[in-house]
C-alpha positions as CSV (number, residue, x, y, z in Angstrom):
1,M,0.0,0.0,0.0
2,R,2.8,2.4,0.8
3,R,4.1,2.2,-2.7
4,E,0.8,3.0,-4.4
5,T,0.3,6.4,-6.0
6,L,-2.0,8.7,-4.1
7,E,-4.4,8.5,-7.0
8,S,-4.4,4.7,-6.9
9,F,-4.9,4.6,-3.1
10,L,-7.8,7.0,-3.3
11,G,-9.3,4.9,-6.1
12,S,-9.2,1.8,-3.9
13,L,-10.6,3.8,-1.0
14,A,-13.5,4.9,-3.1
15,A,-14.2,1.5,-4.6
16,R,-16.7,-1.1,-3.4
17,V,-14.1,-3.3,-1.8
18,P,-13.7,-4.2,1.9
19,A,-10.3,-2.5,2.3
20,P,-8.8,0.0,2.5
21,G,-11.4,1.8,4.5
22,G,-11.8,4.0,7.5
23,G,-9.0,2.3,9.5
24,A,-6.5,2.8,6.8
25,S,-7.6,6.4,6.5
26,A,-6.9,6.8,10.2
27,G,-3.4,5.5,9.8
28,L,-2.8,7.8,6.9
29,H,-4.0,10.8,8.9
30,A,-1.5,9.9,11.5
31,A,1.3,9.4,9.0
32,Q,0.6,12.8,7.5
33,A,0.5,14.4,10.9
34,A,3.9,12.9,11.8
35,A,5.3,14.1,8.5
36,L,4.2,17.6,9.1
37,V,5.8,17.7,12.6
38,G,9.0,16.3,11.0
39,M,9.0,19.1,8.4
40,V,8.5,21.9,10.9
41,A,11.3,20.4,13.0
42,R,13.6,20.4,10.0
43,Y,12.9,24.1,9.4
44,T,13.7,24.8,13.0
45,D,17.4,24.7,12.7
46,G,20.5,27.0,12.6
47,A,21.9,29.4,15.1
48,K,18.6,31.1,15.8
49,Y,17.2,27.9,17.3
50,A,20.5,26.5,18.8
51,E,19.2,26.6,22.4
52,H,16.4,24.3,21.4
53,A,18.4,22.0,19.2
54,A,18.2,18.9,21.5
55,T,14.4,19.2,21.8
56,V,14.0,19.8,18.1
57,T,16.2,16.8,17.2
58,A,14.3,14.5,19.6
59,V,10.9,15.7,18.1
60,R,12.1,15.2,14.6
61,N,13.4,11.7,15.2
62,A,10.3,10.7,17.1
63,A,8.1,12.1,14.3
64,D,10.0,10.1,11.7
65,E,9.5,6.9,13.7
66,L,5.8,7.5,14.2
67,R,5.4,8.2,10.5
68,E,6.8,4.8,9.7
69,L,4.7,3.2,12.4
70,A,1.5,4.9,11.1
71,L,2.2,3.6,7.6
72,T,2.7,0.1,8.9
73,L,-0.6,0.3,10.8
74,T,-2.3,1.5,7.6
75,E,-1.2,-1.7,5.9
76,E,-2.0,-3.8,8.9
77,D,-5.5,-2.5,9.0
78,A,-6.2,-3.6,5.5
79,T,-4.9,-7.1,6.4
80,A,-6.9,-7.3,9.6
81,F,-10.1,-6.3,7.9
82,G,-9.4,-8.9,5.2
83,A,-9.2,-11.5,8.0
84,V,-12.6,-10.4,9.3
85,G,-14.2,-10.9,5.8
86,A,-12.5,-14.3,5.5
87,A,-13.9,-15.4,8.8
88,Y,-17.5,-14.4,7.9
89,A,-17.1,-16.3,4.7
90,L,-16.3,-19.6,6.4
91,P,-18.9,-22.4,6.0
92,R,-21.6,-22.9,8.6
93,S,-23.5,-26.0,7.4
94,T,-22.8,-28.1,10.5
95,D,-22.6,-27.3,14.3
96,E,-18.8,-27.8,14.1
97,E,-18.4,-25.4,11.2
98,K,-20.6,-22.9,13.0
99,A,-18.5,-23.1,16.1
100,A,-15.3,-22.7,14.2
101,R,-16.7,-19.8,12.2
102,S,-17.8,-18.0,15.4
103,Q,-14.4,-18.5,17.0
104,A,-12.7,-17.2,13.8
105,I,-14.9,-14.2,13.6
106,A,-14.3,-13.3,17.3
107,T,-10.5,-13.7,16.8
108,A,-10.5,-11.6,13.7
109,L,-12.6,-8.8,15.3
110,I,-10.1,-8.5,18.1
111,G,-7.3,-8.3,15.7
112,A,-9.1,-5.7,13.6
113,G,-9.8,-3.6,16.8
114,R,-6.3,-3.7,18.0
115,V,-4.9,-2.0,14.9
116,P,-6.8,1.3,15.1
117,A,-6.3,1.2,18.9
118,K,-2.6,1.5,18.1
119,V,-3.3,4.4,15.8
120,V,-5.0,6.2,18.7
121,A,-1.8,5.8,20.7
122,V,0.3,7.1,17.8
123,A,-2.0,10.1,17.3
124,G,-1.7,11.0,21.0
125,Q,2.1,10.9,20.7
126,I,2.1,13.1,17.6
127,V,-0.1,15.7,19.4
128,G,2.5,15.6,22.2
129,L,5.2,16.4,19.7
130,A,3.2,19.3,18.2
131,E,2.8,20.6,21.8
132,Q,6.6,20.5,22.3
133,L,7.3,22.2,18.9
134,L,4.6,24.9,19.2
135,P,6.5,27.4,21.4
136,I,9.9,26.9,19.7
137,G,9.2,26.0,16.1
138,N,10.0,28.2,13.1
139,R,7.2,30.8,12.9
140,N,7.4,30.7,9.1
141,V,5.9,27.2,9.1
142,I,3.8,27.5,12.3
143,S,0.6,26.8,10.4
144,D,1.9,23.3,9.7
145,I,2.0,22.6,13.5
146,A,-1.8,23.2,13.5
147,A,-2.1,21.1,10.3
148,A,-0.3,18.3,12.1
149,A,-2.5,18.6,15.2
150,D,-5.6,18.6,13.1
151,A,-4.5,15.5,11.2
152,A,-3.6,13.7,14.4
153,R,-7.0,14.6,15.8
154,A,-8.6,13.1,12.7
155,A,-6.5,10.0,13.1
156,A,-7.6,9.6,16.7
157,T,-11.3,10.1,16.2
158,T,-11.4,8.1,13.0
159,A,-9.5,5.2,14.7
160,R,-11.9,5.3,17.6
161,V,-15.0,4.6,15.6
162,N,-13.1,1.8,13.9
163,V,-12.3,0.3,17.3
164,E,-16.0,0.7,18.3
165,I,-17.4,-1.0,15.3
166,N,-15.3,-4.1,16.0
167,L,-15.9,-3.8,19.7
168,A,-19.6,-4.3,19.1
169,G,-19.0,-7.8,18.0
170,I,-16.5,-8.9,20.7
171,T,-17.9,-10.7,23.6
172,G,-14.8,-11.5,25.6
173,A,-14.7,-9.2,28.7
174,E,-10.9,-9.0,28.8
175,E,-10.6,-8.0,25.1
176,R,-13.5,-5.5,25.4
177,A,-11.8,-3.9,28.4
178,E,-8.5,-3.7,26.6
179,L,-10.0,-2.0,23.5
180,A,-12.2,0.3,25.6
181,T,-9.2,1.4,27.6
182,A,-7.2,2.1,24.4
183,I,-9.8,4.6,23.1
184,A,-10.6,6.2,26.5
185,D,-8.2,9.1,25.9
186,V,-9.5,10.1,22.4
187,D,-11.5,13.1,23.7
188,D,-8.5,14.3,25.6
189,I,-6.3,13.9,22.5
190,A,-8.8,15.8,20.4
191,A,-9.0,18.6,23.0
192,R,-5.2,18.9,23.1
193,A,-5.1,19.1,19.4
194,D,-7.7,21.8,19.3
195,K,-5.7,23.8,21.8
196,V,-2.6,23.6,19.6
197,T,-4.6,24.8,16.6
198,A,-6.2,27.6,18.6
199,A,-2.8,28.7,19.8
200,V,-1.4,28.7,16.2
201,R,-4.4,30.7,14.9
202,E,-3.9,33.2,17.7
203,V,-0.2,33.7,16.7
204,I,-0.9,34.1,13.0
205,S,-3.8,36.5,13.5
206,R,-1.7,39.0,15.2
């Protein structure tokens, strides 16, 4: 998926096919957010920013790692969703087949829920990087910090609904609790992202 052209990916996204879908979109939102943070960090260099060099370098390196992770999760989401479809397609003519199918569906739904749950965590980390960069980043590209925050916000909220749609079919108490915990901070992530964007807008409106 990562080697597709943008046009090809969007064509697949628009097509009547099971994947890619919302989960892959969440991963891509996160990857774009991380890339924007990395870009701002790279513009925040030179003597003018020397006192913040260690922080900027750490932010840049973390953003690069998160961008790669988000791309991986984008691909994993498509694979996980494919496993759900394959489980639902299993035969169910006998009691044994029905039992095996039910177990396969349950396992696949858990896997499909865990991928966007990881995207939520990535999005939260990216918002944290934007928060660090906001007060020290190059003001010529400060709007891109807001763009990164908004993209991370979209990643978190989009991933949440993709966890929830899988959560609806999971009956195991432990797995349900795991996934519910993973998305519990989404509103906080969104609020933090909104604060970053509001702060940027205040700076650029002066």
